[in-house]
N, CA, C and O atoms as CSV, one atom per row, in Angstrom:
chain,resi,resn,atom,element,x,y,z
A,1,UNK,N,N,10.539,-20.506,16.295
A,1,UNK,CA,C,9.725,-20.004,15.201
A,1,UNK,C,C,10.625,-19.194,14.274
A,1,UNK,O,O,11.389,-18.346,14.733
A,2,UNK,N,N,10.536,-19.452,12.984
A,2,UNK,CA,C,11.399,-18.744,12.037
A,2,UNK,C,C,10.876,-17.343,11.763
A,2,UNK,O,O,9.732,-17.014,12.075
A,3,UNK,N,N,11.739,-16.530,11.174
A,3,UNK,CA,C,11.367,-15.143,10.886
A,3,UNK,C,C,10.239,-15.056,9.871
A,3,UNK,O,O,9.566,-14.029,9.781
A,4,UNK,N,N,10.022,-16.124,9.104
A,4,UNK,CA,C,8.966,-16.061,8.099
A,4,UNK,C,C,7.630,-16.586,8.615
A,4,UNK,O,O,6.657,-16.623,7.862
A,5,UNK,N,N,7.563,-16.989,9.873
A,5,UNK,CA,C,6.308,-17.429,10.465
A,5,UNK,C,C,5.752,-16.305,11.336
A,5,UNK,O,O,6.498,-15.685,12.095
A,6,UNK,N,N,4.443,-16.035,11.234
A,6,UNK,CA,C,3.871,-14.976,12.076
A,6,UNK,C,C,4.057,-15.297,13.556
A,6,UNK,O,O,3.931,-16.444,13.984
A,7,UNK,N,N,4.355,-14.265,14.315
A,7,UNK,CA,C,4.491,-14.409,15.756
A,7,UNK,C,C,3.095,-14.311,16.372
A,7,UNK,O,O,2.106,-14.157,15.656
A,8,UNK,N,N,3.018,-14.399,17.689
A,8,UNK,CA,C,1.743,-14.346,18.398
A,8,UNK,C,C,0.987,-13.045,18.139
A,8,UNK,O,O,-0.229,-12.993,18.322
A,9,UNK,N,N,1.691,-11.993,17.714
A,9,UNK,CA,C,1.019,-10.722,17.456
A,9,UNK,C,C,0.565,-10.582,16.001
A,9,UNK,O,O,0.015,-9.548,15.623
A,10,UNK,N,N,0.789,-11.604,15.192
A,10,UNK,CA,C,0.319,-11.593,13.809
A,10,UNK,C,C,1.280,-10.994,12.807
A,10,UNK,O,O,1.027,-11.061,11.604
A,11,UNK,N,N,2.382,-10.408,13.265
A,11,UNK,CA,C,3.348,-9.813,12.339
A,11,UNK,C,C,4.280,-10.863,11.759
A,11,UNK,O,O,4.670,-11.820,12.427
A,12,UNK,N,N,4.616,-10.660,10.522
A,12,UNK,CA,C,5.631,-11.437,9.834
A,12,UNK,C,C,6.912,-10.629,9.941
A,12,UNK,O,O,7.010,-9.552,9.354
A,13,UNK,N,N,7.872,-11.115,10.661
A,13,UNK,CA,C,9.119,-10.376,10.877
A,13,UNK,C,C,10.125,-10.734,9.797
A,13,UNK,O,O,10.504,-11.893,9.629
A,14,UNK,N,N,10.551,-9.699,9.067
A,14,UNK,CA,C,11.457,-9.884,7.940
A,14,UNK,C,C,12.517,-8.799,7.920
A,14,UNK,O,O,12.256,-7.661,8.311
A,15,UNK,N,N,13.716,-9.150,7.463
A,15,UNK,CA,C,14.703,-8.098,7.207
A,15,UNK,C,C,14.308,-7.348,5.935
A,15,UNK,O,O,13.571,-7.875,5.101
A,16,UNK,N,N,14.790,-6.140,5.793
A,16,UNK,CA,C,14.443,-5.316,4.641
A,16,UNK,C,C,14.763,-6.004,3.322
A,16,UNK,O,O,13.970,-5.920,2.385
A,17,UNK,N,N,15.906,-6.685,3.221
A,17,UNK,CA,C,16.258,-7.331,1.957
A,17,UNK,C,C,15.253,-8.412,1.567
A,17,UNK,O,O,15.060,-8.670,0.379
A,18,UNK,N,N,14.611,-9.046,2.548
A,18,UNK,CA,C,13.600,-10.062,2.240
A,18,UNK,C,C,12.367,-9.435,1.609
A,18,UNK,O,O,11.825,-9.975,0.645
A,19,UNK,N,N,11.920,-8.314,2.137
A,19,UNK,CA,C,10.744,-7.657,1.540
A,19,UNK,C,C,11.083,-7.099,0.169
A,19,UNK,O,O,10.243,-7.105,-0.731
A,20,UNK,N,N,12.300,-6.622,0.006
A,20,UNK,CA,C,12.701,-6.086,-1.299
A,20,UNK,C,C,12.803,-7.174,-2.356
A,20,UNK,O,O,12.639,-6.895,-3.544
A,21,UNK,N,N,13.070,-8.403,-1.949
A,21,UNK,CA,C,13.191,-9.493,-2.920
A,21,UNK,C,C,11.899,-10.292,-3.063
A,21,UNK,O,O,11.852,-11.247,-3.839
A,22,UNK,N,N,10.859,-9.921,-2.336
A,22,UNK,CA,C,9.572,-10.604,-2.422
A,22,UNK,C,C,8.749,-10.015,-3.567
A,22,UNK,O,O,8.540,-8.804,-3.629
A,23,UNK,N,N,8.288,-10.870,-4.462
A,23,UNK,CA,C,7.460,-10.406,-5.582
A,23,UNK,C,C,6.029,-10.214,-5.101
A,23,UNK,O,O,5.383,-11.154,-4.638
A,24,UNK,N,N,5.547,-8.987,-5.219
A,24,UNK,CA,C,4.179,-8.661,-4.832
A,24,UNK,C,C,3.333,-8.500,-6.080
A,24,UNK,O,O,3.768,-7.903,-7.065
A,25,UNK,N,N,2.117,-9.037,-6.034
A,25,UNK,CA,C,1.194,-8.882,-7.156
A,25,UNK,C,C,-0.033,-8.099,-6.695
A,25,UNK,O,O,-0.381,-8.086,-5.514
A,26,UNK,N,N,-0.672,-7.453,-7.655
A,26,UNK,CA,C,-1.868,-6.660,-7.382
A,26,UNK,C,C,-3.027,-7.596,-7.054
A,26,UNK,O,O,-3.302,-8.538,-7.797
A,27,UNK,N,N,-3.698,-7.335,-5.950
A,27,UNK,CA,C,-4.857,-8.130,-5.541
A,27,UNK,C,C,-6.156,-7.388,-5.841
A,27,UNK,O,O,-7.043,-7.925,-6.504
A,28,UNK,N,N,-6.266,-6.153,-5.354
A,28,UNK,CA,C,-7.495,-5.386,-5.545
A,28,UNK,C,C,-7.193,-3.898,-5.422
A,28,UNK,O,O,-6.317,-3.483,-4.663
A,29,UNK,N,N,-7.933,-3.115,-6.183
A,29,UNK,CA,C,-7.929,-1.658,-6.048
A,29,UNK,C,C,-9.352,-1.179,-6.246
A,29,UNK,O,O,-10.092,-1.731,-7.061
A,30,UNK,N,N,-9.734,-0.163,-5.512
A,30,UNK,CA,C,-11.089,0.369,-5.633
A,30,UNK,C,C,-11.103,1.821,-5.184
A,30,UNK,O,O,-10.186,2.308,-4.523
A,31,UNK,N,N,-12.181,2.490,-5.571
A,31,UNK,CA,C,-12.397,3.864,-5.127
A,31,UNK,C,C,-12.992,3.859,-3.739
A,31,UNK,O,O,-13.740,2.949,-3.384
A,32,UNK,N,N,-12.667,4.865,-2.952
A,32,UNK,CA,C,-13.302,5.040,-1.654
A,32,UNK,C,C,-14.748,5.442,-1.874
A,32,UNK,O,O,-15.076,6.108,-2.856
A,33,UNK,N,N,-15.605,5.034,-0.959
A,33,UNK,CA,C,-16.999,5.462,-1.013
A,33,UNK,C,C,-17.062,6.954,-0.747
A,33,UNK,O,O,-16.383,7.470,0.141
A,34,UNK,N,N,-17.883,7.639,-1.523
A,34,UNK,CA,C,-18.063,9.070,-1.297
A,34,UNK,C,C,-18.887,9.276,-0.039
A,34,UNK,O,O,-19.753,8.467,0.293
A,35,UNK,N,N,-18.608,10.360,0.650
A,35,UNK,CA,C,-19.371,10.701,1.841
A,35,UNK,C,C,-20.690,11.321,1.386
A,35,UNK,O,O,-20.739,12.501,1.037
A,36,UNK,N,N,-21.744,10.532,1.390
A,36,UNK,CA,C,-23.057,10.990,0.912
A,36,UNK,C,C,-23.687,12.027,1.837
A,36,UNK,O,O,-24.572,12.772,1.416
A,37,UNK,N,N,-23.237,12.083,3.105
A,37,UNK,CA,C,-23.815,13.039,4.052
A,37,UNK,C,C,-23.388,14.466,3.734
A,37,UNK,O,O,-24.063,15.417,4.126
A,38,UNK,N,N,-22.277,14.622,3.030
A,38,UNK,CA,C,-21.754,15.952,2.723
A,38,UNK,C,C,-21.383,16.019,1.237
A,38,UNK,O,O,-20.201,16.031,0.896
A,39,UNK,N,N,-22.405,16.064,0.338
A,39,UNK,CA,C,-22.092,16.090,-1.084
A,39,UNK,C,C,-21.342,17.364,-1.477
A,39,UNK,O,O,-21.560,18.419,-0.882
A,40,UNK,N,N,-20.460,17.270,-2.476
A,40,UNK,CA,C,-19.703,18.456,-2.875
A,40,UNK,C,C,-20.626,19.544,-3.423
A,40,UNK,O,O,-21.547,19.273,-4.194
A,41,UNK,N,N,-20.362,20.757,-3.012
A,41,UNK,CA,C,-21.125,21.900,-3.506
A,41,UNK,C,C,-20.534,22.346,-4.839
A,41,UNK,O,O,-19.366,22.086,-5.127
A,42,UNK,N,N,-21.334,23.007,-5.634
A,42,UNK,CA,C,-20.881,23.499,-6.928
A,42,UNK,C,C,-19.657,24.400,-6.736
A,42,UNK,O,O,-19.682,25.320,-5.918
A,43,UNK,N,N,-18.597,24.136,-7.484
A,43,UNK,CA,C,-17.390,24.940,-7.413
A,43,UNK,C,C,-16.450,24.573,-6.283
A,43,UNK,O,O,-15.359,25.132,-6.175
A,44,UNK,N,N,-16.862,23.638,-5.438
A,44,UNK,CA,C,-16.020,23.207,-4.313
A,44,UNK,C,C,-15.052,22.130,-4.788
A,44,UNK,O,O,-15.454,21.211,-5.500
A,45,UNK,N,N,-13.775,22.232,-4.402
A,45,UNK,CA,C,-12.813,21.210,-4.825
A,45,UNK,C,C,-13.187,19.827,-4.305
A,45,UNK,O,O,-13.655,19.682,-3.176
A,46,UNK,N,N,-12.978,18.830,-5.127
A,46,UNK,CA,C,-13.208,17.449,-4.739
A,46,UNK,C,C,-11.953,16.642,-5.065
A,46,UNK,O,O,-11.044,17.133,-5.734
A,47,UNK,N,N,-11.917,15.432,-4.597
A,47,UNK,CA,C,-10.798,14.565,-4.933
A,47,UNK,C,C,-11.306,13.152,-5.138
A,47,UNK,O,O,-12.344,12.761,-4.605
A,48,UNK,N,N,-10.559,12.402,-5.916
A,48,UNK,CA,C,-10.854,10.993,-6.138
A,48,UNK,C,C,-9.796,10.216,-5.374
A,48,UNK,O,O,-8.599,10.367,-5.617
A,49,UNK,N,N,-10.251,9.385,-4.450
A,49,UNK,CA,C,-9.339,8.607,-3.621
A,49,UNK,C,C,-9.725,7.137,-3.659
A,49,UNK,O,O,-10.851,6.779,-4.006
A,50,UNK,N,N,-8.776,6.305,-3.299
A,50,UNK,CA,C,-9.036,4.877,-3.278
A,50,UNK,C,C,-8.000,4.137,-2.467
A,50,UNK,O,O,-7.213,4.731,-1.730
A,51,UNK,N,N,-8.018,2.824,-2.620
A,51,UNK,CA,C,-7.076,1.968,-1.903
A,51,UNK,C,C,-6.618,0.857,-2.829
A,51,UNK,O,O,-7.280,0.549,-3.820
A,52,UNK,N,N,-5.497,0.266,-2.507
A,52,UNK,CA,C,-4.988,-0.862,-3.263
A,52,UNK,C,C,-4.341,-1.844,-2.304
A,52,UNK,O,O,-3.819,-1.454,-1.260
A,53,UNK,N,N,-4.377,-3.104,-2.658
A,53,UNK,CA,C,-3.791,-4.160,-1.835
A,53,UNK,C,C,-2.957,-5.065,-2.728
A,53,UNK,O,O,-3.395,-5.493,-3.796
A,54,UNK,N,N,-1.750,-5.344,-2.266
A,54,UNK,CA,C,-0.809,-6.210,-2.976
A,54,UNK,C,C,-0.366,-7.316,-2.033
A,54,UNK,O,O,-0.344,-7.126,-0.817
A,55,UNK,N,N,-0.012,-8.472,-2.587
A,55,UNK,CA,C,0.408,-9.593,-1.749
A,55,UNK,C,C,1.386,-10.472,-2.512
A,55,UNK,O,O,1.465,-10.433,-3.739
A,56,UNK,N,N,2.122,-11.258,-1.756
A,56,UNK,CA,C,3.027,-12.234,-2.374
A,56,UNK,C,C,2.234,-13.505,-2.649
A,56,UNK,O,O,1.218,-13.769,-2.005
A,57,UNK,N,N,2.709,-14.282,-3.608
A,57,UNK,CA,C,2.041,-15.537,-3.948
A,57,UNK,C,C,2.816,-16.733,-3.417
A,57,UNK,O,O,2.390,-17.876,-3.587
A,58,UNK,N,N,3.934,-16.483,-2.786
A,58,UNK,CA,C,4.721,-17.556,-2.188
A,58,UNK,C,C,5.268,-17.061,-0.850
A,58,UNK,O,O,5.187,-15.876,-0.528
A,59,UNK,N,N,5.822,-17.986,-0.089
A,59,UNK,CA,C,6.351,-17.605,1.218
A,59,UNK,C,C,7.548,-16.695,1.066
A,59,UNK,O,O,8.337,-16.889,0.141
A,60,UNK,N,N,7.716,-15.733,1.913
A,60,UNK,CA,C,6.817,-15.366,3.003
A,60,UNK,C,C,5.564,-14.674,2.471
A,60,UNK,O,O,5.640,-13.903,1.514
A,61,UNK,N,N,4.410,-14.945,3.089
A,61,UNK,CA,C,3.143,-14.386,2.641
A,61,UNK,C,C,2.975,-12.965,3.167
A,61,UNK,O,O,2.533,-12.741,4.294
A,62,UNK,N,N,3.337,-12.028,2.326
A,62,UNK,CA,C,3.338,-10.611,2.659
A,62,UNK,C,C,2.073,-9.961,2.124
A,62,UNK,O,O,1.628,-10.268,1.018
A,63,UNK,N,N,1.501,-9.071,2.905
A,63,UNK,CA,C,0.370,-8.253,2.485
A,63,UNK,C,C,0.757,-6.797,2.679
A,63,UNK,O,O,1.276,-6.415,3.728
A,64,UNK,N,N,0.499,-5.985,1.656
A,64,UNK,CA,C,0.864,-4.571,1.711
A,64,UNK,C,C,-0.233,-3.774,1.008
A,64,UNK,O,O,-0.507,-3.993,-0.172
A,65,UNK,N,N,-0.849,-2.863,1.728
A,65,UNK,CA,C,-1.914,-2.047,1.167
A,65,UNK,C,C,-1.700,-0.586,1.515
A,65,UNK,O,O,-1.016,-0.261,2.486
A,66,UNK,N,N,-2.294,0.298,0.709
A,66,UNK,CA,C,-2.172,1.736,0.974
A,66,UNK,C,C,-3.284,2.486,0.277
A,66,UNK,O,O,-3.944,1.966,-0.623
A,67,UNK,N,N,-3.478,3.714,0.708
A,67,UNK,CA,C,-4.463,4.611,0.112
A,67,UNK,C,C,-3.767,5.473,-0.934
A,67,UNK,O,O,-2.559,5.698,-0.862
A,68,UNK,N,N,-4.535,5.950,-1.898
A,68,UNK,CA,C,-3.997,6.799,-2.960
A,68,UNK,C,C,-5.026,7.856,-3.338
A,68,UNK,O,O,-6.202,7.778,-2.982
A,69,UNK,N,N,-4.541,8.830,-4.060
A,69,UNK,CA,C,-5.377,9.935,-4.539
A,69,UNK,C,C,-4.959,10.231,-5.975
A,69,UNK,O,O,-3.784,10.110,-6.323
A,70,UNK,N,N,-5.913,10.615,-6.795
A,70,UNK,CA,C,-5.597,11.048,-8.155
A,70,UNK,C,C,-5.249,12.524,-8.110
A,70,UNK,O,O,-5.987,13.333,-7.548
A,71,UNK,N,N,-4.106,12.869,-8.714
A,71,UNK,CA,C,-3.662,14.257,-8.780
A,71,UNK,C,C,-3.395,14.635,-10.225
A,71,UNK,O,O,-2.943,13.815,-11.024
A,72,UNK,N,N,-3.681,15.879,-10.546
A,72,UNK,CA,C,-3.378,16.418,-11.869
A,72,UNK,C,C,-2.355,17.525,-11.705
A,72,UNK,O,O,-2.514,18.417,-10.871
A,73,UNK,N,N,-1.305,17.458,-12.508
A,73,UNK,CA,C,-0.265,18.471,-12.450
A,73,UNK,C,C,0.367,18.605,-13.828
A,73,UNK,O,O,0.778,17.611,-14.427
A,74,UNK,N,N,0.442,19.826,-14.326
A,74,UNK,CA,C,1.077,20.065,-15.615
A,74,UNK,C,C,0.424,19.308,-16.760
A,74,UNK,O,O,1.105,18.910,-17.705
A,75,UNK,N,N,-0.870,19.105,-16.689
A,75,UNK,CA,C,-1.583,18.401,-17.742
A,75,UNK,C,C,-1.520,16.886,-17.630
A,75,UNK,O,O,-2.115,16.185,-18.449
A,76,UNK,N,N,-0.815,16.369,-16.639
A,76,UNK,CA,C,-0.705,14.926,-16.410
A,76,UNK,C,C,-1.558,14.518,-15.212
A,76,UNK,O,O,-1.665,15.262,-14.237
A,77,UNK,N,N,-2.159,13.345,-15.290
A,77,UNK,CA,C,-2.951,12.800,-14.194
A,77,UNK,C,C,-2.239,11.558,-13.675
A,77,UNK,O,O,-1.811,10.709,-14.456
A,78,UNK,N,N,-2.115,11.455,-12.369
A,78,UNK,CA,C,-1.439,10.287,-11.803
A,78,UNK,C,C,-2.019,9.953,-10.433
A,78,UNK,O,O,-2.684,10.772,-9.798
A,79,UNK,N,N,-1.748,8.731,-10.002
A,79,UNK,CA,C,-2.106,8.297,-8.654
A,79,UNK,C,C,-0.890,8.500,-7.765
A,79,UNK,O,O,0.235,8.202,-8.166
A,80,UNK,N,N,-1.113,9.008,-6.560
A,80,UNK,CA,C,-0.041,9.172,-5.589
A,80,UNK,C,C,-0.472,8.533,-4.273
A,80,UNK,O,O,-1.639,8.591,-3.887
A,81,UNK,N,N,0.487,7.928,-3.603
A,81,UNK,CA,C,0.214,7.314,-2.303
A,81,UNK,C,C,-0.157,8.404,-1.309
A,81,UNK,O,O,0.422,9.491,-1.317
A,82,UNK,N,N,-1.135,8.099,-0.448
A,82,UNK,CA,C,-1.566,9.006,0.612
A,82,UNK,C,C,-1.389,8.275,1.938
A,82,UNK,O,O,-1.897,7.167,2.111
A,83,UNK,N,N,-0.687,8.876,2.849
A,83,UNK,CA,C,-0.504,8.260,4.159
A,83,UNK,C,C,0.459,7.087,4.111
A,83,UNK,O,O,1.126,6.846,3.105
A,84,UNK,N,N,0.514,6.376,5.201
A,84,UNK,CA,C,1.420,5.246,5.338
A,84,UNK,C,C,0.721,3.943,4.980
A,84,UNK,O,O,-0.496,3.830,5.123
A,85,UNK,N,N,1.485,2.961,4.515
A,85,UNK,CA,C,0.869,1.684,4.137
A,85,UNK,C,C,0.400,0.889,5.357
A,85,UNK,O,O,0.705,1.216,6.504
A,86,UNK,N,N,-0.353,-0.166,5.057
A,86,UNK,CA,C,-0.782,-1.145,6.056
A,86,UNK,C,C,-0.138,-2.470,5.663
A,86,UNK,O,O,-0.034,-2.781,4.476
A,87,UNK,N,N,0.288,-3.241,6.638
A,87,UNK,CA,C,0.974,-4.479,6.293
A,87,UNK,C,C,0.986,-5.446,7.467
A,87,UNK,O,O,0.776,-5.065,8.618
A,88,UNK,N,N,1.237,-6.702,7.140
A,88,UNK,CA,C,1.456,-7.718,8.165
A,88,UNK,C,C,2.950,-7.883,8.458
A,88,UNK,O,O,3.338,-8.796,9.187
A,89,UNK,N,N,3.787,-7.010,7.898
A,89,UNK,CA,C,5.238,-7.109,8.045
A,89,UNK,C,C,5.748,-6.169,9.126
A,89,UNK,O,O,5.349,-5.006,9.197
A,90,UNK,N,N,6.624,-6.683,9.954
A,90,UNK,CA,C,7.404,-5.877,10.884
A,90,UNK,C,C,8.860,-6.095,10.486
A,90,UNK,O,O,9.392,-7.197,10.622
A,91,UNK,N,N,9.490,-5.049,9.998
A,91,UNK,CA,C,10.887,-5.158,9.605
A,91,UNK,C,C,11.773,-5.316,10.825
A,91,UNK,O,O,11.515,-4.747,11.886
A,92,UNK,N,N,12.831,-6.109,10.647
A,92,UNK,CA,C,13.779,-6.349,11.731
A,92,UNK,C,C,15.192,-6.056,11.254
A,92,UNK,O,O,15.494,-6.139,10.063
A,93,UNK,N,N,16.051,-5.711,12.208
A,93,UNK,CA,C,17.453,-5.439,11.883
A,93,UNK,C,C,18.251,-6.747,11.866
A,93,UNK,O,O,17.678,-7.828,12.002
A,94,UNK,N,N,19.550,-6.648,11.701
A,94,UNK,CA,C,20.420,-7.826,11.593
A,94,UNK,C,C,20.396,-8.685,12.855
A,94,UNK,O,O,20.680,-9.882,12.795
A,95,UNK,N,N,20.057,-8.082,14.001
A,95,UNK,CA,C,19.965,-8.823,15.261
A,95,UNK,C,C,18.538,-9.307,15.529
A,95,UNK,O,O,18.232,-9.750,16.636
A,96,UNK,N,N,17.659,-9.225,14.515
A,96,UNK,CA,C,16.258,-9.654,14.598
A,96,UNK,C,C,15.437,-8.809,15.571
A,96,UNK,O,O,14.443,-9.288,16.116
A,97,UNK,N,N,15.841,-7.558,15.794
A,97,UNK,CA,C,15.065,-6.626,16.630
A,97,UNK,C,C,14.106,-5.840,15.747
A,97,UNK,O,O,14.475,-5.379,14.667
A,98,UNK,N,N,12.882,-5.694,16.215
A,98,UNK,CA,C,11.890,-4.907,15.478
A,98,UNK,C,C,12.384,-3.489,15.247
A,98,UNK,O,O,13.048,-2.901,16.100
A,99,UNK,N,N,12.047,-2.942,14.068
A,99,UNK,CA,C,12.370,-1.551,13.778
A,99,UNK,C,C,11.541,-0.595,14.621
A,99,UNK,O,O,11.937,0.546,14.860
A,100,UNK,N,N,10.406,-1.065,15.061
A,100,UNK,CA,C,9.440,-0.194,15.729
A,100,UNK,C,C,8.395,0.230,14.713
A,100,UNK,O,O,8.684,0.364,13.524
A,101,UNK,N,N,7.174,0.439,15.196
A,101,UNK,CA,C,6.043,0.652,14.286
A,101,UNK,C,C,6.226,1.853,13.351
A,101,UNK,O,O,6.029,1.712,12.144
A,102,UNK,N,N,6.589,3.004,13.861
A,102,UNK,CA,C,6.702,4.198,13.015
A,102,UNK,C,C,7.797,4.052,11.962
A,102,UNK,O,O,7.568,4.337,10.786
A,103,UNK,N,N,8.977,3.611,12.373
A,103,UNK,CA,C,10.074,3.420,11.418
A,103,UNK,C,C,9.706,2.347,10.399
A,103,UNK,O,O,10.010,2.490,9.215
A,104,UNK,N,N,9.058,1.283,10.843
A,104,UNK,CA,C,8.612,0.209,9.966
A,104,UNK,C,C,7.726,0.761,8.850
A,104,UNK,O,O,7.956,0.477,7.674
A,105,UNK,N,N,6.719,1.547,9.215
A,105,UNK,CA,C,5.796,2.082,8.211
A,105,UNK,C,C,6.478,3.081,7.277
A,105,UNK,O,O,6.180,3.117,6.083
A,106,UNK,N,N,7.381,3.882,7.809
A,106,UNK,CA,C,8.112,4.843,6.967
A,106,UNK,C,C,8.938,4.109,5.911
A,106,UNK,O,O,8.966,4.513,4.749
A,107,UNK,N,N,9.601,3.042,6.314
A,107,UNK,CA,C,10.421,2.283,5.363
A,107,UNK,C,C,9.533,1.530,4.375
A,107,UNK,O,O,9.850,1.477,3.186
A,108,UNK,N,N,8.436,0.950,4.840
A,108,UNK,CA,C,7.515,0.283,3.912
A,108,UNK,C,C,6.941,1.283,2.907
A,108,UNK,O,O,6.673,0.921,1.761
A,109,UNK,N,N,6.752,2.524,3.322
A,109,UNK,CA,C,6.280,3.557,2.390
A,109,UNK,C,C,7.293,3.767,1.270
A,109,UNK,O,O,6.900,3.968,0.121
A,110,UNK,N,N,8.582,3.726,1.579
A,110,UNK,CA,C,9.591,3.878,0.521
A,110,UNK,C,C,9.590,2.663,-0.406
A,110,UNK,O,O,9.873,2.789,-1.598
A,111,UNK,N,N,9.273,1.495,0.135
A,111,UNK,CA,C,9.143,0.289,-0.701
A,111,UNK,C,C,7.987,0.472,-1.681
A,111,UNK,O,O,8.124,0.194,-2.872
A,112,UNK,N,N,6.855,0.939,-1.176
A,112,UNK,CA,C,5.688,1.198,-2.036
A,112,UNK,C,C,6.047,2.217,-3.114
A,112,UNK,O,O,5.735,2.022,-4.289
A,113,UNK,N,N,6.700,3.294,-2.713
A,113,UNK,CA,C,7.025,4.351,-3.670
A,113,UNK,C,C,7.980,3.875,-4.760
A,113,UNK,O,O,8.020,4.466,-5.839
A,114,UNK,N,N,8.739,2.832,-4.501
A,114,UNK,CA,C,9.662,2.288,-5.500
A,114,UNK,C,C,8.985,1.263,-6.411
A,114,UNK,O,O,9.553,0.865,-7.428
A,115,UNK,N,N,7.784,0.840,-6.053
A,115,UNK,CA,C,7.065,-0.157,-6.858
A,115,UNK,C,C,6.386,0.504,-8.059
A,115,UNK,O,O,6.058,1.691,-8.033
A,116,UNK,N,N,6.186,-0.282,-9.095
A,116,UNK,CA,C,5.424,0.163,-10.265
A,116,UNK,C,C,3.954,-0.196,-10.028
A,116,UNK,O,O,3.427,-1.125,-10.640
A,117,UNK,N,N,3.303,0.545,-9.138
A,117,UNK,CA,C,1.944,0.212,-8.725
A,117,UNK,C,C,0.865,1.051,-9.395
A,117,UNK,O,O,-0.294,0.638,-9.429
A,118,UNK,N,N,1.210,2.204,-9.923
A,118,UNK,CA,C,0.160,3.128,-10.379
A,118,UNK,C,C,-0.592,2.607,-11.598
A,118,UNK,O,O,-1.816,2.728,-11.647
A,119,UNK,N,N,0.087,2.041,-12.569
A,119,UNK,CA,C,-0.593,1.577,-13.785
A,119,UNK,C,C,-1.545,0.416,-13.483
A,119,UNK,O,O,-2.697,0.467,-13.914
A,120,UNK,N,N,-1.117,-0.633,-12.760
A,120,UNK,CA,C,-2.067,-1.700,-12.436
A,120,UNK,C,C,-3.242,-1.216,-11.585
A,120,UNK,O,O,-4.366,-1.694,-11.742
A,121,UNK,N,N,-2.982,-0.278,-10.696
A,121,UNK,CA,C,-4.039,0.257,-9.845
A,121,UNK,C,C,-5.054,1.036,-10.680
A,121,UNK,O,O,-6.259,0.818,-10.558
A,122,UNK,N,N,-4.568,1.940,-11.526
A,122,UNK,CA,C,-5.469,2.729,-12.372
A,122,UNK,C,C,-6.254,1.841,-13.336
A,122,UNK,O,O,-7.442,2.068,-13.568
A,123,UNK,N,N,-5.585,0.828,-13.897
A,123,UNK,CA,C,-6.256,-0.101,-14.808
A,123,UNK,C,C,-7.371,-0.858,-14.100
A,123,UNK,O,O,-8.465,-0.999,-14.645
A,124,UNK,N,N,-7.105,-1.347,-12.887
A,124,UNK,CA,C,-8.098,-2.086,-12.133
A,124,UNK,C,C,-9.302,-1.211,-11.787
A,124,UNK,O,O,-10.447,-1.658,-11.871
A,125,UNK,N,N,-9.040,0.020,-11.403
A,125,UNK,CA,C,-10.134,0.947,-11.085
A,125,UNK,C,C,-10.942,1.260,-12.337
A,125,UNK,O,O,-12.172,1.297,-12.296
A,126,UNK,N,N,-10.255,1.483,-13.438
A,126,UNK,CA,C,-10.931,1.783,-14.699
A,126,UNK,C,C,-11.808,0.613,-15.137
A,126,UNK,O,O,-12.938,0.819,-15.581
A,127,UNK,N,N,-11.303,-0.599,-15.016
A,127,UNK,CA,C,-12.080,-1.790,-15.396
A,127,UNK,C,C,-13.273,-1.978,-14.478
A,127,UNK,O,O,-14.344,-2.392,-14.924
A,128,UNK,N,N,-13.097,-1.675,-13.199
A,128,UNK,CA,C,-14.172,-1.869,-12.235
A,128,UNK,C,C,-15.267,-0.827,-12.361
A,128,UNK,O,O,-16.450,-1.142,-12.230
A,129,UNK,N,N,-14.874,0.412,-12.615
A,129,UNK,CA,C,-15.836,1.505,-12.609
A,129,UNK,C,C,-16.099,2.069,-14.002
A,129,UNK,O,O,-17.046,2.827,-14.210
A,130,UNK,N,N,-15.235,1.682,-14.963
A,130,UNK,CA,C,-15.226,2.107,-16.339
A,130,UNK,C,C,-16.276,2.974,-16.786
A,130,UNK,O,O,-16.303,3.359,-17.955
């Protein structure tokens, strides 16, 4: 079985350079459902959070999703990644050994942070909820 075919555990095993050279496109972004059981009280801080999912359109078929939050700082509003991403990718080293789950997610988080994801995500949310 090649590195680009999912193994029995469902992971797509790829070296880091393969994920870096894979073109990912925006699939969906949305706001998280508000917790209706605990509505915000007057004057209580709230946050706007959501999720986004990106995928490749050609082999290897990569899926990469993560949560985000809207933050305001210095008069600017932006989306920032929250937590670690979710993916079907398990990164492997030159000897085809898994990086391990924690290291894998940490490195995928740096991949996400290097992507130009905030504008397409904000646009999609704005169009959906406008």
